[in-house]
C-alpha positions as CSV (number, residue, x, y, z in Angstrom):
1,M,0.0,0.0,0.0
2,I,1.1,3.5,-0.7
3,R,0.0,6.6,1.3
4,D,-1.3,9.3,-1.1
5,S,-1.1,13.0,-0.5
6,V,-4.0,13.1,1.9
7,G,-2.8,10.1,3.9
8,T,-5.1,7.5,2.5
9,L,-3.7,4.1,1.8
10,T,-4.2,3.1,-1.8
11,A,-2.9,0.2,-3.8
12,P,-0.7,1.0,-6.8
13,D,-2.0,-0.1,-10.2
14,R,1.2,-2.0,-10.9
15,I,3.9,-3.1,-8.4
16,A,7.4,-3.7,-9.8
17,Y,8.8,-6.9,-8.5
18,N,12.4,-8.0,-8.5
19,D,12.7,-11.3,-10.4
20,N,15.5,-12.3,-8.0
21,V,13.2,-12.5,-5.1
22,K,13.4,-15.7,-3.2
23,F,10.1,-17.3,-2.5
24,T,11.5,-19.9,-0.1
25,L,14.2,-19.9,2.5
26,E,14.9,-23.6,2.6
27,S,14.9,-26.6,0.3
28,T,12.3,-29.3,0.7
29,G,14.3,-32.1,-0.8
30,D,13.6,-32.9,-4.4
31,A,10.2,-31.1,-4.5
32,N,9.4,-28.6,-7.2
33,L,9.6,-25.1,-5.8
34,I,8.8,-21.8,-7.4
35,R,11.9,-19.6,-7.0
36,G,11.0,-16.5,-8.9
37,W,9.3,-15.1,-12.0
38,E,9.7,-12.9,-15.0
39,A,7.1,-11.7,-17.5
40,G,5.4,-14.7,-19.0
41,A,7.5,-17.3,-17.1
42,L,8.1,-18.8,-13.7
43,R,11.4,-20.1,-12.3
44,I,10.8,-23.6,-11.0
45,N,13.8,-25.0,-9.2
46,D,16.7,-23.9,-11.5
47,D,14.6,-23.8,-14.7
48,T,12.7,-21.0,-16.3
49,V,9.4,-22.3,-17.6
50,A,7.6,-20.1,-20.1
51,G,3.8,-20.0,-20.2
52,D,1.1,-21.6,-18.1
53,V,2.0,-24.6,-15.8
54,V,0.6,-27.2,-13.5
55,V,3.0,-28.0,-10.7
56,S,3.1,-30.3,-7.8
57,A,5.9,-31.5,-5.6
58,D,6.9,-34.2,-8.1
59,T,5.3,-33.1,-11.4
60,L,5.7,-30.2,-13.7
61,L,3.5,-29.9,-16.8
62,R,3.4,-27.1,-19.4
63,V,-0.3,-26.5,-20.2
64,T,-2.5,-23.9,-21.8
65,L,-4.9,-22.5,-19.3
66,G,-5.9,-19.4,-21.2
67,S,-7.6,-16.7,-19.1
68,A,-9.2,-17.0,-15.7
69,E,-12.6,-16.1,-17.3
70,S,-12.3,-18.9,-19.9
71,L,-11.1,-21.6,-17.5
72,D,-13.2,-24.7,-17.4
73,E,-13.0,-28.2,-15.9
74,A,-11.3,-29.6,-19.0
75,A,-8.5,-27.0,-18.9
76,L,-7.9,-28.0,-15.2
77,E,-8.0,-31.7,-15.9
78,P,-4.2,-32.1,-15.9
79,A,-4.1,-30.6,-12.4
80,L,-7.1,-32.6,-11.2
81,A,-5.5,-35.9,-12.5
82,L,-2.8,-35.4,-9.9
83,R,-5.5,-35.9,-7.2
84,P,-4.7,-32.8,-5.1
85,E,-5.9,-32.2,-1.6
86,V,-5.7,-28.5,-2.4
87,L,-5.8,-26.9,-5.9
88,L,-4.3,-23.4,-6.1
89,V,-5.4,-21.5,-9.2
90,G,-3.1,-18.6,-10.1
91,T,-5.1,-16.2,-12.4
92,G,-2.2,-14.1,-13.7
93,A,-1.1,-10.6,-12.6
94,R,-4.4,-9.9,-10.8
95,Q,-6.8,-12.1,-8.9
96,R,-9.8,-13.0,-11.0
97,F,-12.8,-15.1,-9.9
98,L,-13.6,-18.4,-11.5
99,A,-17.1,-19.1,-12.9
100,P,-19.5,-20.3,-10.2
101,A,-20.3,-23.4,-12.3
102,L,-16.6,-24.3,-12.3
103,M,-16.3,-23.8,-8.6
104,Q,-19.3,-26.0,-8.0
105,A,-17.9,-28.7,-10.3
106,L,-14.6,-28.7,-8.4
107,A,-16.5,-28.8,-5.0
108,R,-18.4,-31.9,-6.3
109,R,-15.0,-33.6,-7.0
110,G,-14.0,-33.0,-3.3
111,V,-11.1,-30.7,-4.1
112,G,-10.3,-27.7,-2.0
113,V,-9.8,-24.7,-4.3
114,E,-8.1,-21.4,-3.6
115,V,-8.0,-18.7,-6.3
116,M,-5.5,-15.8,-6.2
117,D,-3.1,-14.0,-8.4
118,T,-0.3,-16.2,-9.7
119,L,2.5,-14.8,-7.5
120,A,0.4,-15.2,-4.3
121,A,-0.5,-18.8,-5.5
122,A,3.3,-19.5,-6.1
123,R,4.1,-18.4,-2.5
124,T,1.2,-20.3,-1.0
125,Y,2.2,-23.4,-3.1
126,N,5.7,-23.3,-1.7
127,V,4.5,-23.1,1.9
128,L,2.0,-26.0,1.5
129,V,4.7,-28.2,-0.2
130,G,7.0,-27.4,2.7
131,E,4.3,-28.6,5.0
132,G,4.1,-31.9,3.1
133,R,0.5,-31.2,1.8
134,R,-0.7,-32.8,-1.4
135,V,-1.0,-29.5,-3.3
136,V,-1.2,-28.7,-7.0
137,A,-1.0,-25.3,-8.5
138,A,-2.5,-24.4,-11.9
139,L,-0.7,-21.1,-12.8
140,I,-1.5,-18.7,-15.6
141,A,1.9,-17.1,-16.5
142,P,2.3,-13.7,-14.8
143,S,2.6,-10.7,-17.1
């Protein structure tokens, strides 16, 4: 938050991030961890992966998710096939809500779903992997 001239806290339209920011302090063995980002790509372990991804502790898939507004159950099937306890959906640079019908379909499958911007989803993913949770993140590449 930034304090404007009258002292009100406001969120900037765009926050500049350093692509060398560490998302985690410790290694969790051989698990896939998201280490940073750049426009259109995420750094997972020591590799830069361009485009949308589905990632779990032991699986990394390049996928096409499209936009948050166009996401459907079929687009998320690669993530759901990994049988997550928790599915994190990263919606790009800003948080976008998923269609209610999609949220209902995911609830019927017994999957806990959290939707947030991609960088928040990446940080949350790393924390949950570190806790040993069965988490999968479906991440739209940050811009």
